[in-house]
Residue frames relative to the residue before (quaternion, step in Angstrom):
aa qw qx qy qz dx dy dz
M 1.0000 0.0000 0.0000 0.0000 0.00 0.00 0.00
F 0.2014 -0.7603 0.6068 0.1146 3.56 -1.06 0.79
V 0.0175 -0.8025 0.5952 -0.0371 3.57 -0.86 1.02
P 0.1834 -0.7741 0.5956 0.1112 3.61 -0.65 1.09
D 0.1848 -0.7965 0.5599 0.1339 3.62 -0.99 0.62
S 0.6498 -0.5597 0.3646 0.3627 3.56 -1.28 0.35
R 0.6116 0.5386 -0.3583 0.4555 3.61 1.26 -0.17
G 0.6372 -0.5796 0.3221 0.3929 3.61 1.22 -0.08
T 0.6109 0.5457 -0.3531 0.4520 3.56 1.22 0.22
V 0.2468 -0.7256 0.6256 0.1454 3.54 -1.07 0.88
H 0.1258 -0.7955 0.5905 0.0516 3.60 -0.78 0.97
A 0.1637 -0.7349 0.6487 0.1109 3.55 -1.18 0.70
Y 0.0728 -0.8062 0.5871 -0.0048 3.56 -0.80 1.10
D 0.5075 -0.5902 0.5361 0.3265 3.53 -1.26 0.54
A 0.4314 -0.7367 0.4582 0.2475 3.60 -0.59 1.13
D 0.6910 0.4828 -0.2907 0.4526 3.60 1.07 -0.57
S 0.8011 0.3052 -0.1442 0.4942 3.56 0.79 -1.03
G 0.4115 -0.7115 0.4704 0.3211 3.61 1.15 -0.54
A 0.4542 0.6909 -0.4480 0.3399 3.58 1.28 0.01
E 0.4472 -0.6780 0.5117 0.2800 3.54 -1.02 0.82
L 0.2428 -0.7997 0.5396 0.1018 3.59 -0.78 1.05
W 0.7937 -0.0505 0.1208 0.5941 3.55 1.08 -0.80
S 0.0460 0.7691 -0.6374 -0.0127 3.53 -1.26 0.47
H 0.0259 -0.7883 0.6148 0.0010 3.55 -1.23 0.52
G 0.3581 -0.7280 0.5492 0.2004 3.53 -1.00 0.90
D 0.2645 -0.7804 0.5515 0.1299 3.55 -0.88 1.02
G 0.5663 -0.6448 0.3606 0.3654 3.59 1.28 0.05
T 0.7823 0.0921 -0.0725 0.6118 3.55 1.27 -0.17
G 0.6306 -0.5942 0.3576 0.3485 3.55 -1.12 0.63
H 0.3839 -0.7050 0.5511 0.2280 3.54 -1.31 0.31
Q 0.0791 -0.7965 0.5971 0.0528 3.57 -1.02 0.70
G 0.7006 0.4483 -0.2693 0.4854 3.55 1.21 -0.17
G 0.6603 -0.4990 0.4016 0.3922 3.49 -1.38 -0.06
I 0.3950 -0.6756 0.5712 0.2475 3.46 -1.37 -0.16
I 0.0865 -0.7921 0.6001 0.0709 3.57 -1.02 0.65
S 0.1966 -0.7365 0.6356 0.1221 3.51 -1.29 0.52
Y 0.0768 0.7831 -0.6129 0.0716 3.55 -1.01 0.82
A 0.2832 -0.7494 0.5744 0.1682 3.58 -1.28 0.32
V 0.0599 -0.7554 0.6521 0.0217 3.50 -1.20 0.76
N 0.8394 -0.0646 -0.0017 0.5397 3.58 -0.71 1.09
G 0.7457 -0.4440 0.2164 0.4472 3.58 0.92 0.94
K 0.6351 0.4942 -0.3393 0.4872 3.60 1.25 0.01
Q 0.3146 -0.7704 0.5289 0.1663 3.58 -0.84 1.00
Y 0.1251 -0.7698 0.6249 0.0368 3.56 -1.14 0.84
V 0.1588 -0.7456 0.6385 0.1055 3.52 -1.27 0.57
A 0.1168 -0.8134 0.5694 0.0200 3.56 -0.68 1.12
V 0.0813 -0.8049 0.5878 -0.0080 3.57 -0.89 1.01
V 0.3184 -0.7067 0.5951 0.2122 3.58 -1.01 0.81
A 0.0381 -0.8072 0.5887 -0.0202 3.58 -0.63 1.15
G 0.6853 0.4751 -0.3569 0.4210 3.54 -1.18 0.54
F 0.3450 -0.7273 0.5586 0.2000 3.49 -1.27 0.41
G 0.4080 0.6515 -0.5406 0.3417 3.53 -1.09 0.68
G 0.6289 0.5372 -0.3899 0.4047 3.52 -1.23 0.18
M 0.7661 -0.4184 0.2552 0.4157 3.50 -1.37 0.15
A 0.6677 0.5236 -0.3283 0.4150 3.60 0.85 -0.84
S 0.7919 0.3471 -0.1829 0.4679 3.60 0.75 -0.98
D 0.4240 0.7032 -0.4773 0.3129 3.61 1.22 0.00
D 0.7354 0.4148 -0.2245 0.4865 3.56 1.10 -0.69
Y 0.4083 0.7327 -0.4701 0.2747 3.62 1.20 -0.01
A 0.6971 0.4919 -0.2901 0.4335 3.59 0.72 -1.09
P 0.7248 0.4152 -0.2889 0.4678 3.67 0.69 -0.90
T 0.6817 0.4960 -0.2888 0.4537 3.57 1.10 -0.65
F 0.8211 0.2535 -0.0953 0.5025 3.58 0.78 -1.08
G 0.2958 -0.7858 0.4982 0.2164 3.64 1.17 -0.39
G 0.6566 0.5742 -0.3421 0.3494 3.53 -1.04 -0.87
V 0.8586 -0.0791 0.0911 0.4983 3.52 -1.01 -0.94
Y 0.5920 0.5961 -0.3722 0.3946 3.59 1.11 -0.56
K 0.5868 0.5819 -0.3700 0.4245 3.61 1.18 -0.44
S 0.7321 0.4120 -0.2330 0.4899 3.61 1.09 -0.60
M 0.5166 0.6475 -0.4260 0.3640 3.62 1.22 -0.06
P 0.4728 -0.6461 0.5056 0.3216 3.57 -0.98 0.77
R 0.2810 -0.7750 0.5428 0.1604 3.56 -1.12 0.62
D 0.7341 0.3869 -0.2263 0.5101 3.58 1.22 0.13
D 0.5066 0.6622 -0.4178 0.3609 3.57 1.04 0.67
G 0.2700 0.8148 -0.4809 0.1786 3.61 1.14 0.50
A 0.0404 0.7852 -0.6158 0.0503 3.52 -1.14 0.72
L 0.2989 -0.6843 0.6288 0.2168 3.51 -1.28 0.45
V 0.0987 -0.8023 0.5886 0.0064 3.59 -0.49 1.24
V 0.0755 -0.8052 0.5881 0.0034 3.58 -0.77 1.06
Y 0.1574 -0.7674 0.6191 0.0551 3.52 -0.94 1.03
S 0.2181 -0.7364 0.6149 0.1789 3.58 -1.11 0.58
L 0.3105 -0.7499 0.5634 0.1545 3.50 -1.13 0.80
R 0.4597 -0.6787 0.4976 0.2836 3.56 -1.07 0.66
């Protein structure tokens, strides 16, 4: 299982045991889902990183705090390939 968090780290967990297998920091938080796909037998995992867009435009006025200092234009699509 792959789980992105709002602090900017993508985690991979064993679906049976729940043990963390891998993690990587993308440098900015995540607000979207994650997808996995295969091309020519190789698996990829794509993560939407960064804040901005319609969903997070209301974060600062609604929640205040740390959301006021978050950039709103640092979005990226990060893709990992699996061996």
